CHARMM internal coordinates of N, CA and C (Angstrom, degrees):
IC EDIT
DIST 1 N 1 CA 1.4222
DIST 1 CA 1 C 1.4694
ANGL 1 N 1 CA 1 C 111.41
DIST 1 C 2 N 1.4078
ANGL 1 CA 1 C 2 N 112.19
DIHE 1 N 1 CA 1 C 2 N 143.82
DIST 2 N 2 CA 1.4757
ANGL 1 C 2 N 2 CA 117.22
DIHE 1 CA 1 C 2 N 2 CA -179.46
DIST 2 CA 2 C 1.5380
ANGL 2 N 2 CA 2 C 112.96
DIHE 1 C 2 N 2 CA 2 C -86.58
DIST 2 C 3 N 1.3351
ANGL 2 CA 2 C 3 N 111.64
DIHE 2 N 2 CA 2 C 3 N 142.57
DIST 3 N 3 CA 1.3980
ANGL 2 C 3 N 3 CA 117.68
DIHE 2 CA 2 C 3 N 3 CA -179.81
DIST 3 CA 3 C 1.4462
ANGL 3 N 3 CA 3 C 119.05
DIHE 2 C 3 N 3 CA 3 C -100.65
DIST 3 C 4 N 1.5161
ANGL 3 CA 3 C 4 N 107.18
DIHE 3 N 3 CA 3 C 4 N 9.09
DIST 4 N 4 CA 1.3626
ANGL 3 C 4 N 4 CA 112.15
DIHE 3 CA 3 C 4 N 4 CA 177.86
DIST 4 CA 4 C 1.6485
ANGL 4 N 4 CA 4 C 111.08
DIHE 3 C 4 N 4 CA 4 C -87.24
DIST 4 C 5 N 1.3027
ANGL 4 CA 4 C 5 N 114.58
DIHE 4 N 4 CA 4 C 5 N 146.16
DIST 5 N 5 CA 1.3974
ANGL 4 C 5 N 5 CA 119.26
DIHE 4 CA 4 C 5 N 5 CA -179.83
DIST 5 CA 5 C 1.4179
ANGL 5 N 5 CA 5 C 114.69
DIHE 4 C 5 N 5 CA 5 C -80.40
DIST 5 C 6 N 1.4313
ANGL 5 CA 5 C 6 N 123.52
DIHE 5 N 5 CA 5 C 6 N 123.02
DIST 6 N 6 CA 1.2923
ANGL 5 C 6 N 6 CA 129.61
DIHE 5 CA 5 C 6 N 6 CA -172.14
DIST 6 CA 6 C 1.5912
ANGL 6 N 6 CA 6 C 105.08
DIHE 5 C 6 N 6 CA 6 C -95.91
DIST 6 C 7 N 1.2616
ANGL 6 CA 6 C 7 N 117.50
DIHE 6 N 6 CA 6 C 7 N 118.97
DIST 7 N 7 CA 1.4737
ANGL 6 C 7 N 7 CA 126.65
DIHE 6 CA 6 C 7 N 7 CA 177.93
DIST 7 CA 7 C 1.5036
ANGL 7 N 7 CA 7 C 113.82
DIHE 6 C 7 N 7 CA 7 C -95.77
DIST 7 C 8 N 1.4050
ANGL 7 CA 7 C 8 N 123.72
DIHE 7 N 7 CA 7 C 8 N 137.37
DIST 8 N 8 CA 1.3147
ANGL 7 C 8 N 8 CA 116.18
DIHE 7 CA 7 C 8 N 8 CA 10.84
DIST 8 CA 8 C 1.5330
ANGL 8 N 8 CA 8 C 112.76
DIHE 7 C 8 N 8 CA 8 C -89.64
DIST 8 C 9 N 1.4103
ANGL 8 CA 8 C 9 N 114.03
DIHE 8 N 8 CA 8 C 9 N 162.53
DIST 9 N 9 CA 1.3801
ANGL 8 C 9 N 9 CA 121.12
DIHE 8 CA 8 C 9 N 9 CA -169.20
DIST 9 CA 9 C 1.5672
ANGL 9 N 9 CA 9 C 100.40
DIHE 8 C 9 N 9 CA 9 C -117.48
DIST 9 C 10 N 1.4577
ANGL 9 CA 9 C 10 N 119.77
DIHE 9 N 9 CA 9 C 10 N 132.53
DIST 10 N 10 CA 1.3729
ANGL 9 C 10 N 10 CA 122.44
DIHE 9 CA 9 C 10 N 10 CA -179.36
DIST 10 CA 10 C 1.5205
ANGL 10 N 10 CA 10 C 106.20
DIHE 9 C 10 N 10 CA 10 C -133.71
DIST 10 C 11 N 1.2641
ANGL 10 CA 10 C 11 N 112.77
DIHE 10 N 10 CA 10 C 11 N 140.54
DIST 11 N 11 CA 1.4992
ANGL 10 C 11 N 11 CA 121.43
DIHE 10 CA 10 C 11 N 11 CA 163.19
DIST 11 CA 11 C 1.4073
ANGL 11 N 11 CA 11 C 118.60
DIHE 10 C 11 N 11 CA 11 C -153.31
DIST 11 C 12 N 1.2595
ANGL 11 CA 11 C 12 N 125.61
DIHE 11 N 11 CA 11 C 12 N 166.62
DIST 12 N 12 CA 1.4625
ANGL 11 C 12 N 12 CA 126.87
DIHE 11 CA 11 C 12 N 12 CA -176.01
DIST 12 CA 12 C 1.5811
ANGL 12 N 12 CA 12 C 108.98
DIHE 11 C 12 N 12 CA 12 C -109.26
DIST 12 C 13 N 1.2181
ANGL 12 CA 12 C 13 N 118.61
DIHE 12 N 12 CA 12 C 13 N 130.87
DIST 13 N 13 CA 1.5578
ANGL 12 C 13 N 13 CA 124.78
DIHE 12 CA 12 C 13 N 13 CA 173.56
DIST 13 CA 13 C 1.5422
ANGL 13 N 13 CA 13 C 106.96
DIHE 12 C 13 N 13 CA 13 C -114.68
DIST 13 C 14 N 1.3548
ANGL 13 CA 13 C 14 N 115.99
DIHE 13 N 13 CA 13 C 14 N 104.14
DIST 14 N 14 CA 1.3716
ANGL 13 C 14 N 14 CA 119.55
DIHE 13 CA 13 C 14 N 14 CA -178.46
DIST 14 CA 14 C 1.5626
ANGL 14 N 14 CA 14 C 109.36
DIHE 13 C 14 N 14 CA 14 C -67.76
DIST 14 C 15 N 1.3210
ANGL 14 CA 14 C 15 N 116.78
DIHE 14 N 14 CA 14 C 15 N 145.71
DIST 15 N 15 CA 1.5499
ANGL 14 C 15 N 15 CA 123.65
DIHE 14 CA 14 C 15 N 15 CA 178.08
DIST 15 CA 15 C 1.4534
ANGL 15 N 15 CA 15 C 103.94
DIHE 14 C 15 N 15 CA 15 C 115.26
DIST 15 C 16 N 1.4170
ANGL 15 CA 15 C 16 N 108.32
DIHE 15 N 15 CA 15 C 16 N 174.39
DIST 16 N 16 CA 1.4518
ANGL 15 C 16 N 16 CA 122.79
DIHE 15 CA 15 C 16 N 16 CA 179.16
DIST 16 CA 16 C 1.6338
ANGL 16 N 16 CA 16 C 108.28
DIHE 15 C 16 N 16 CA 16 C -88.39
DIST 16 C 17 N 1.3769
ANGL 16 CA 16 C 17 N 111.04
DIHE 16 N 16 CA 16 C 17 N 128.04
DIST 17 N 17 CA 1.4436
ANGL 16 C 17 N 17 CA 111.56
DIHE 16 CA 16 C 17 N 17 CA -176.26
DIST 17 CA 17 C 1.4945
ANGL 17 N 17 CA 17 C 113.96
DIHE 16 C 17 N 17 CA 17 C -66.56
DIST 17 C 18 N 1.3809
ANGL 17 CA 17 C 18 N 121.18
DIHE 17 N 17 CA 17 C 18 N 149.58
DIST 18 N 18 CA 1.3688
ANGL 17 C 18 N 18 CA 123.45
DIHE 17 CA 17 C 18 N 18 CA -172.64
DIST 18 CA 18 C 1.6165
ANGL 18 N 18 CA 18 C 103.27
DIHE 17 C 18 N 18 CA 18 C -124.68
DIST 18 C 19 N 1.2589
ANGL 18 CA 18 C 19 N 114.94
DIHE 18 N 18 CA 18 C 19 N 139.23
DIST 19 N 19 CA 1.4836
ANGL 18 C 19 N 19 CA 122.79
DIHE 18 CA 18 C 19 N 19 CA 179.31
DIST 19 CA 19 C 1.4572
ANGL 19 N 19 CA 19 C 105.20
DIHE 18 C 19 N 19 CA 19 C -68.78
DIST 19 C 20 N 1.3806
ANGL 19 CA 19 C 20 N 110.77
DIHE 19 N 19 CA 19 C 20 N 140.15
DIST 20 N 20 CA 1.4677
ANGL 19 C 20 N 20 CA 112.10
DIHE 19 CA 19 C 20 N 20 CA 171.68
DIST 20 CA 20 C 1.4397
ANGL 20 N 20 CA 20 C 120.58
DIHE 19 C 20 N 20 CA 20 C -79.81
DIST 20 C 21 N 1.4173
ANGL 20 CA 20 C 21 N 109.39
DIHE 20 N 20 CA 20 C 21 N -2.70
DIST 21 N 21 CA 1.5090
ANGL 20 C 21 N 21 CA 120.53
DIHE 20 CA 20 C 21 N 21 CA 168.97
DIST 21 CA 21 C 1.5279
ANGL 21 N 21 CA 21 C 114.05
DIHE 20 C 21 N 21 CA 21 C -85.73
DIST 21 C 22 N 1.4056
ANGL 21 CA 21 C 22 N 113.27
DIHE 21 N 21 CA 21 C 22 N 2.95
DIST 22 N 22 CA 1.5508
ANGL 21 C 22 N 22 CA 116.42
DIHE 21 CA 21 C 22 N 22 CA -174.79
DIST 22 CA 22 C 1.5722
ANGL 22 N 22 CA 22 C 103.17
DIHE 21 C 22 N 22 CA 22 C -65.42
DIST 22 C 23 N 1.3376
ANGL 22 CA 22 C 23 N 107.53
DIHE 22 N 22 CA 22 C 23 N 148.86
DIST 23 N 23 CA 1.5108
ANGL 22 C 23 N 23 CA 115.34
DIHE 22 CA 22 C 23 N 23 CA -177.39
DIST 23 CA 23 C 1.7239
ANGL 23 N 23 CA 23 C 107.26
DIHE 22 C 23 N 23 CA 23 C -82.88
DIST 23 C 24 N 1.3633
ANGL 23 CA 23 C 24 N 110.36
DIHE 23 N 23 CA 23 C 24 N -14.22
DIST 24 N 24 CA 1.5053
ANGL 23 C 24 N 24 CA 107.14
DIHE 23 CA 23 C 24 N 24 CA 179.55
DIST 24 CA 24 C 1.5449
ANGL 24 N 24 CA 24 C 111.49
DIHE 23 C 24 N 24 CA 24 C -85.05
DIST 24 C 25 N 1.2730
ANGL 24 CA 24 C 25 N 115.19
DIHE 24 N 24 CA 24 C 25 N 100.88
DIST 25 N 25 CA 1.5151
ANGL 24 C 25 N 25 CA 122.18
DIHE 24 CA 24 C 25 N 25 CA -178.17
DIST 25 CA 25 C 1.5246
ANGL 25 N 25 CA 25 C 109.51
DIHE 24 C 25 N 25 CA 25 C -55.69
DIST 25 C 26 N 1.2792
ANGL 25 CA 25 C 26 N 120.53
DIHE 25 N 25 CA 25 C 26 N -42.72
DIST 26 N 26 CA 1.5085
ANGL 25 C 26 N 26 CA 120.18
DIHE 25 CA 25 C 26 N 26 CA -173.09
DIST 26 CA 26 C 1.5428
ANGL 26 N 26 CA 26 C 111.04
DIHE 25 C 26 N 26 CA 26 C -69.88
DIST 26 C 27 N 1.3784
ANGL 26 CA 26 C 27 N 115.32
DIHE 26 N 26 CA 26 C 27 N -36.84
DIST 27 N 27 CA 1.3879
ANGL 26 C 27 N 27 CA 116.47
DIHE 26 CA 26 C 27 N 27 CA 174.72
DIST 27 CA 27 C 1.5794
ANGL 27 N 27 CA 27 C 115.28
DIHE 26 C 27 N 27 CA 27 C -72.07
DIST 27 C 28 N 1.4404
ANGL 27 CA 27 C 28 N 113.81
DIHE 27 N 27 CA 27 C 28 N -30.77
DIST 28 N 28 CA 1.4021
ANGL 27 C 28 N 28 CA 115.24
DIHE 27 CA 27 C 28 N 28 CA -178.46
DIST 28 CA 28 C 1.5003
ANGL 28 N 28 CA 28 C 109.55
DIHE 27 C 28 N 28 CA 28 C -70.98
DIST 28 C 29 N 1.4195
ANGL 28 CA 28 C 29 N 118.48
DIHE 28 N 28 CA 28 C 29 N -40.12
DIST 29 N 29 CA 1.3747
ANGL 28 C 29 N 29 CA 125.48
DIHE 28 CA 28 C 29 N 29 CA 178.22
DIST 29 CA 29 C 1.4970
ANGL 29 N 29 CA 29 C 110.95
DIHE 28 C 29 N 29 CA 29 C -59.17
DIST 29 C 30 N 1.3299
ANGL 29 CA 29 C 30 N 115.77
DIHE 29 N 29 CA 29 C 30 N -42.83
DIST 30 N 30 CA 1.5417
ANGL 29 C 30 N 30 CA 120.08
DIHE 29 CA 29 C 30 N 30 CA -174.96
DIST 30 CA 30 C 1.5466
ANGL 30 N 30 CA 30 C 110.15
DIHE 29 C 30 N 30 CA 30 C -67.48
DIST 30 C 31 N 1.4602
ANGL 30 CA 30 C 31 N 115.51
DIHE 30 N 30 CA 30 C 31 N -31.56
DIST 31 N 31 CA 1.4974
ANGL 30 C 31 N 31 CA 120.20
DIHE 30 CA 30 C 31 N 31 CA -175.45
DIST 31 CA 31 C 1.4941
ANGL 31 N 31 CA 31 C 104.69
DIHE 30 C 31 N 31 CA 31 C -77.44
DIST 31 C 32 N 1.3537
ANGL 31 CA 31 C 32 N 122.63
DIHE 31 N 31 CA 31 C 32 N -39.12
DIST 32 N 32 CA 1.3863
ANGL 31 C 32 N 32 CA 122.86
DIHE 31 CA 31 C 32 N 32 CA 173.73
DIST 32 CA 32 C 1.4372
ANGL 32 N 32 CA 32 C 117.58
DIHE 31 C 32 N 32 CA 32 C -59.26
DIST 32 C 33 N 1.3394
ANGL 32 CA 32 C 33 N 116.16
DIHE 32 N 32 CA 32 C 33 N -39.96
DIST 33 N 33 CA 1.4210
ANGL 32 C 33 N 33 CA 121.97
DIHE 32 CA 32 C 33 N 33 CA 173.24
DIST 33 CA 33 C 1.4885
ANGL 33 N 33 CA 33 C 113.85
DIHE 32 C 33 N 33 CA 33 C -62.50
DIST 33 C 34 N 1.3495
ANGL 33 CA 33 C 34 N 116.52
DIHE 33 N 33 CA 33 C 34 N -44.46
DIST 34 N 34 CA 1.5806
ANGL 33 C 34 N 34 CA 116.84
DIHE 33 CA 33 C 34 N 34 CA 178.71
DIST 34 CA 34 C 1.4752
ANGL 34 N 34 CA 34 C 108.82
DIHE 33 C 34 N 34 CA 34 C -63.50
DIST 34 C 35 N 1.2911
ANGL 34 CA 34 C 35 N 122.84
DIHE 34 N 34 CA 34 C 35 N -38.20
DIST 35 N 35 CA 1.3848
ANGL 34 C 35 N 35 CA 123.58
DIHE 34 CA 34 C 35 N 35 CA -177.97
DIST 35 CA 35 C 1.6522
ANGL 35 N 35 CA 35 C 105.70
DIHE 34 C 35 N 35 CA 35 C -65.20
DIST 35 C 36 N 1.2751
ANGL 35 CA 35 C 36 N 117.66
DIHE 35 N 35 CA 35 C 36 N -48.34
DIST 36 N 36 CA 1.4435
ANGL 35 C 36 N 36 CA 121.80
DIHE 35 CA 35 C 36 N 36 CA 177.81
DIST 36 CA 36 C 1.5400
ANGL 36 N 36 CA 36 C 112.89
DIHE 35 C 36 N 36 CA 36 C -54.05
DIST 36 C 37 N 1.3870
ANGL 36 CA 36 C 37 N 114.16
DIHE 36 N 36 CA 36 C 37 N -53.07
DIST 37 N 37 CA 1.3962
ANGL 36 C 37 N 37 CA 119.08
DIHE 36 CA 36 C 37 N 37 CA -176.22
DIST 37 CA 37 C 1.6045
ANGL 37 N 37 CA 37 C 107.16
DIHE 36 C 37 N 37 CA 37 C -64.59
DIST 37 C 38 N 1.2775
ANGL 37 CA 37 C 38 N 125.52
DIHE 37 N 37 CA 37 C 38 N -32.94
DIST 38 N 38 CA 1.4918
ANGL 37 C 38 N 38 CA 124.20
DIHE 37 CA 37 C 38 N 38 CA -175.90
DIST 38 CA 38 C 1.5434
ANGL 38 N 38 CA 38 C 106.03
DIHE 37 C 38 N 38 CA 38 C -76.22
DIST 38 C 39 N 1.2449
ANGL 38 CA 38 C 39 N 119.57
DIHE 38 N 38 CA 38 C 39 N -25.84
DIST 39 N 39 CA 1.4991
ANGL 38 C 39 N 39 CA 124.08
DIHE 38 CA 38 C 39 N 39 CA -178.73
DIST 39 CA 39 C 1.5495
ANGL 39 N 39 CA 39 C 109.71
DIHE 38 C 39 N 39 CA 39 C -65.79
DIST 39 C 40 N 1.2793
ANGL 39 CA 39 C 40 N 113.55
DIHE 39 N 39 CA 39 C 40 N -39.32
DIST 40 N 40 CA 1.5104
ANGL 39 C 40 N 40 CA 121.74
DIHE 39 CA 39 C 40 N 40 CA -171.99
DIST 40 CA 40 C 1.5674
ANGL 40 N 40 CA 40 C 111.51
DIHE 39 C 40 N 40 CA 40 C -46.82
DIST 40 C 41 N 1.2818
ANGL 40 CA 40 C 41 N 117.73
DIHE 40 N 40 CA 40 C 41 N -37.16
DIST 41 N 41 CA 1.4136
ANGL 40 C 41 N 41 CA 126.68
DIHE 40 CA 40 C 41 N 41 CA -172.53
DIST 41 CA 41 C 1.5718
ANGL 41 N 41 CA 41 C 110.27
DIHE 40 C 41 N 41 CA 41 C -65.89
DIST 41 C 42 N 1.3524
ANGL 41 CA 41 C 42 N 112.85
DIHE 41 N 41 CA 41 C 42 N -32.75
DIST 42 N 42 CA 1.4760
ANGL 41 C 42 N 42 CA 121.70
DIHE 41 CA 41 C 42 N 42 CA 180.00
DIST 42 CA 42 C 1.4346
ANGL 42 N 42 CA 42 C 116.35
DIHE 41 C 42 N 42 CA 42 C -97.74
DIST 42 C 43 N 1.2915
ANGL 42 CA 42 C 43 N 121.37
DIHE 42 N 42 CA 42 C 43 N -10.44
DIST 43 N 43 CA 1.4929
ANGL 42 C 43 N 43 CA 124.24
DIHE 42 CA 42 C 43 N 43 CA -176.15
DIST 43 CA 43 C 1.5889
ANGL 43 N 43 CA 43 C 110.74
DIHE 42 C 43 N 43 CA 43 C -102.06
DIST 43 C 44 N 1.2817
ANGL 43 CA 43 C 44 N 117.05
DIHE 43 N 43 CA 43 C 44 N 133.61
DIST 44 N 44 CA 1.5409
ANGL 43 C 44 N 44 CA 118.08
DIHE 43 CA 43 C 44 N 44 CA 177.42
DIST 44 CA 44 C 1.5689
ANGL 44 N 44 CA 44 C 104.74
DIHE 43 C 44 N 44 CA 44 C -60.99
DIST 44 C 45 N 1.4032
ANGL 44 CA 44 C 45 N 108.16
DIHE 44 N 44 CA 44 C 45 N 149.95
DIST 45 N 45 CA 1.5548
ANGL 44 C 45 N 45 CA 116.38
DIHE 44 CA 44 C 45 N 45 CA 174.69
DIST 45 CA 45 C 1.4513
ANGL 45 N 45 CA 45 C 108.55
DIHE 44 C 45 N 45 CA 45 C -61.49
DIST 45 C 46 N 1.2470
ANGL 45 CA 45 C 46 N 119.92
DIHE 45 N 45 CA 45 C 46 N 130.14
DIST 46 N 46 CA 1.5203
ANGL 45 C 46 N 46 CA 127.85
DIHE 45 CA 45 C 46 N 46 CA 175.58
DIST 46 CA 46 C 1.5674
ANGL 46 N 46 CA 46 C 111.64
DIHE 45 C 46 N 46 CA 46 C 76.34
DIST 46 C 47 N 1.2065
ANGL 46 CA 46 C 47 N 116.65
DIHE 46 N 46 CA 46 C 47 N 22.41
DIST 47 N 47 CA 1.5196
ANGL 46 C 47 N 47 CA 121.00
DIHE 46 CA 46 C 47 N 47 CA -178.07
DIST 47 CA 47 C 1.4646
ANGL 47 N 47 CA 47 C 114.07
DIHE 46 C 47 N 47 CA 47 C -54.25
DIST 47 C 48 N 1.3548
ANGL 47 CA 47 C 48 N 116.00
DIHE 47 N 47 CA 47 C 48 N 155.22
DIST 48 N 48 CA 1.4320
ANGL 47 C 48 N 48 CA 128.18
DIHE 47 CA 47 C 48 N 48 CA -179.49
DIST 48 CA 48 C 1.4134
ANGL 48 N 48 CA 48 C 104.15
DIHE 47 C 48 N 48 CA 48 C -98.27
DIST 48 C 49 N 1.4171
ANGL 48 CA 48 C 49 N 117.42
DIHE 48 N 48 CA 48 C 49 N 152.33
DIST 49 N 49 CA 1.4497
ANGL 48 C 49 N 49 CA 118.29
DIHE 48 CA 48 C 49 N 49 CA 172.22
DIST 49 CA 49 C 1.4331
ANGL 49 N 49 CA 49 C 108.51
DIHE 48 C 49 N 49 CA 49 C -80.73
DIST 49 C 50 N 1.3354
ANGL 49 CA 49 C 50 N 125.57
DIHE 49 N 49 CA 49 C 50 N 165.57
DIST 50 N 50 CA 1.4397
ANGL 49 C 50 N 50 CA 131.55
DIHE 49 CA 49 C 50 N 50 CA 179.25
DIST 50 CA 50 C 1.4929
ANGL 50 N 50 CA 50 C 109.53
DIHE 49 C 50 N 50 CA 50 C -100.00
DIST 50 C 51 N 1.3630
ANGL 50 CA 50 C 51 N 119.60
DIHE 50 N 50 CA 50 C 51 N 152.35
DIST 51 N 51 CA 1.3731
ANGL 50 C 51 N 51 CA 127.16
DIHE 50 CA 50 C 51 N 51 CA 174.35
DIST 51 CA 51 C 1.5797
ANGL 51 N 51 CA 51 C 108.84
DIHE 50 C 51 N 51 CA 51 C -104.07
DIST 51 C 52 N 1.2735
ANGL 51 CA 51 C 52 N 114.89
DIHE 51 N 51 CA 51 C 52 N -0.97
DIST 52 N 52 CA 1.4641
ANGL 51 C 52 N 52 CA 122.03
DIHE 51 CA 51 C 52 N 52 CA -177.00
DIST 52 CA 52 C 1.5162
ANGL 52 N 52 CA 52 C 107.74
DIHE 51 C 52 N 52 CA 52 C -82.82
DIST 52 C 53 N 1.2666
ANGL 52 CA 52 C 53 N 121.14
DIHE 52 N 52 CA 52 C 53 N 145.07
DIST 53 N 53 CA 1.5050
ANGL 52 C 53 N 53 CA 129.85
DIHE 52 CA 52 C 53 N 53 CA 176.19
DIST 53 CA 53 C 1.4723
ANGL 53 N 53 CA 53 C 101.69
DIHE 52 C 53 N 53 CA 53 C -60.09
DIST 53 C 54 N 1.3998
ANGL 53 CA 53 C 54 N 119.03
DIHE 53 N 53 CA 53 C 54 N 134.87
DIST 54 N 54 CA 1.4439
ANGL 53 C 54 N 54 CA 125.36
DIHE 53 CA 53 C 54 N 54 CA 166.80
DIST 54 CA 54 C 1.5227
ANGL 54 N 54 CA 54 C 119.95
DIHE 53 C 54 N 54 CA 54 C -120.50
DIST 54 C 55 N 1.2393
ANGL 54 CA 54 C 55 N 116.56
DIHE 54 N 54 CA 54 C 55 N 158.30
DIST 55 N 55 CA 1.5330
ANGL 54 C 55 N 55 CA 116.25
DIHE 54 CA 54 C 55 N 55 CA 170.41
DIST 55 CA 55 C 1.4645
ANGL 55 N 55 CA 55 C 104.34
DIHE 54 C 55 N 55 CA 55 C -129.93
DIST 55 C 56 N 1.4999
ANGL 55 CA 55 C 56 N 112.37
DIHE 55 N 55 CA 55 C 56 N 157.95
DIST 56 N 56 CA 1.3003
ANGL 55 C 56 N 56 CA 121.54
DIHE 55 CA 55 C 56 N 56 CA -176.60
DIST 56 CA 56 C 1.4911
ANGL 56 N 56 CA 56 C 109.94
DIHE 55 C 56 N 56 CA 56 C -126.25
DIST 56 C 57 N 1.3096
ANGL 56 CA 56 C 57 N 118.30
DIHE 56 N 56 CA 56 C 57 N 133.57
DIST 57 N 57 CA 1.4072
ANGL 56 C 57 N 57 CA 126.58
DIHE 56 CA 56 C 57 N 57 CA 177.33
DIST 57 CA 57 C 1.5542
ANGL 57 N 57 CA 57 C 110.71
DIHE 56 C 57 N 57 CA 57 C -116.08
DIST 57 C 58 N 1.3582
ANGL 57 CA 57 C 58 N 118.55
DIHE 57 N 57 CA 57 C 58 N 127.34
DIST 58 N 58 CA 1.3788
ANGL 57 C 58 N 58 CA 121.34
DIHE 57 CA 57 C 58 N 58 CA -172.31
DIST 58 CA 58 C 1.4154
ANGL 58 N 58 CA 58 C 105.78
DIHE 57 C 58 N 58 CA 58 C -119.11
DIST 58 C 59 N 1.3151
ANGL 58 CA 58 C 59 N 119.17
DIHE 58 N 58 CA 58 C 59 N 126.97
DIST 59 N 59 CA 1.5583
ANGL 58 C 59 N 59 CA 125.50
DIHE 58 CA 58 C 59 N 59 CA 175.72
DIST 59 CA 59 C 1.5171
ANGL 59 N 59 CA 59 C 101.34
DIHE 58 C 59 N 59 CA 59 C -112.87
DIST 59 C 60 N 1.4228
ANGL 59 CA 59 C 60 N 110.13
DIHE 59 N 59 CA 59 C 60 N 129.77
DIST 60 N 60 CA 1.4406
ANGL 59 C 60 N 60 CA 115.62
DIHE 59 CA 59 C 60 N 60 CA 176.88
DIST 60 CA 60 C 1.5576
ANGL 60 N 60 CA 60 C 107.68
DIHE 59 C 60 N 60 CA 60 C -118.74
DIST 60 C 61 N 1.3304
ANGL 60 CA 60 C 61 N 119.70
DIHE 60 N 60 CA 60 C 61 N 121.42
DIST 61 N 61 CA 1.4677
ANGL 60 C 61 N 61 CA 129.51
DIHE 60 CA 60 C 61 N 61 CA -175.58
DIST 61 CA 61 C 1.5649
ANGL 61 N 61 CA 61 C 104.08
DIHE 60 C 61 N 61 CA 61 C -112.24
DIST 61 C 62 N 1.4679
ANGL 61 CA 61 C 62 N 118.79
DIHE 61 N 61 CA 61 C 62 N 94.77
DIST 62 N 62 CA 1.3545
ANGL 61 C 62 N 62 CA 117.78
DIHE 61 CA 61 C 62 N 62 CA 176.50
DIST 62 CA 62 C 1.5152
ANGL 62 N 62 CA 62 C 113.78
DIHE 61 C 62 N 62 CA 62 C -65.54
DIST 62 C 63 N 1.2748
ANGL 62 CA 62 C 63 N 120.19
DIHE 62 N 62 CA 62 C 63 N 141.93
DIST 63 N 63 CA 1.4812
ANGL 62 C 63 N 63 CA 124.97
DIHE 62 CA 62 C 63 N 63 CA 174.57
DIST 63 CA 63 C 1.5440
ANGL 63 N 63 CA 63 C 118.67
DIHE 62 C 63 N 63 CA 63 C -67.50
DIST 63 C 64 N 1.3306
ANGL 63 CA 63 C 64 N 108.78
DIHE 63 N 63 CA 63 C 64 N -30.65
DIST 64 N 64 CA 1.4870
ANGL 63 C 64 N 64 CA 114.63
DIHE 63 CA 63 C 64 N 64 CA 177.90
DIST 64 CA 64 C 1.5003
ANGL 64 N 64 CA 64 C 107.00
DIHE 63 C 64 N 64 CA 64 C -118.99
DIST 64 C 65 N 1.4232
ANGL 64 CA 64 C 65 N 113.49
DIHE 64 N 64 CA 64 C 65 N 169.22
DIST 65 N 65 CA 1.4135
ANGL 64 C 65 N 65 CA 122.37
DIHE 64 CA 64 C 65 N 65 CA -179.92
DIST 65 CA 65 C 1.4640
ANGL 65 N 65 CA 65 C 108.14
DIHE 64 C 65 N 65 CA 65 C -61.83
DIST 65 C 66 N 1.3716
ANGL 65 CA 65 C 66 N 125.88
DIHE 65 N 65 CA 65 C 66 N 141.68
DIST 66 N 66 CA 1.4070
ANGL 65 C 66 N 66 CA 125.92
DIHE 65 CA 65 C 66 N 66 CA 174.14
DIST 66 CA 66 C 1.5692
ANGL 66 N 66 CA 66 C 107.06
DIHE 65 C 66 N 66 CA 66 C -76.33
DIST 66 C 67 N 1.4009
ANGL 66 CA 66 C 67 N 114.63
DIHE 66 N 66 CA 66 C 67 N 138.97
DIST 67 N 67 CA 1.5285
ANGL 66 C 67 N 67 CA 116.80
DIHE 66 CA 66 C 67 N 67 CA 174.16
DIST 67 CA 67 C 1.4582
ANGL 67 N 67 CA 67 C 108.45
DIHE 66 C 67 N 67 CA 67 C -85.00
DIST 67 C 68 N 1.2785
ANGL 67 CA 67 C 68 N 115.52
DIHE 67 N 67 CA 67 C 68 N 147.55
DIST 68 N 68 CA 1.4099
ANGL 67 C 68 N 68 CA 128.32
DIHE 67 CA 67 C 68 N 68 CA 170.76
DIST 68 CA 68 C 1.5505
ANGL 68 N 68 CA 68 C 110.30
DIHE 67 C 68 N 68 CA 68 C -75.01
DIST 68 C 69 N 1.3335
ANGL 68 CA 68 C 69 N 118.20
DIHE 68 N 68 CA 68 C 69 N 133.85
DIST 69 N 69 CA 1.4712
ANGL 68 C 69 N 69 CA 120.30
DIHE 68 CA 68 C 69 N 69 CA 178.00
DIST 69 CA 69 C 1.5184
ANGL 69 N 69 CA 69 C 112.14
DIHE 68 C 69 N 69 CA 69 C -94.35
END
COOR INIT
IC SEED 1 N 1 CA 1 C
IC BUILD
């Protein structure tokens, strides 16, 4: 099995995204852990980091209708 990451890499993180600039440290750490856990299904066991530049695209699909402010 290869330990190289094959791009594009896609995975789903359930829940509402949280800004990493959030002042709530506990919530921020919990969100980072959810992203990390969700990535495991798409990454090969023992994978290596990449030295190539990467970009991230985030799609957010709210479960309810968004309220107008």
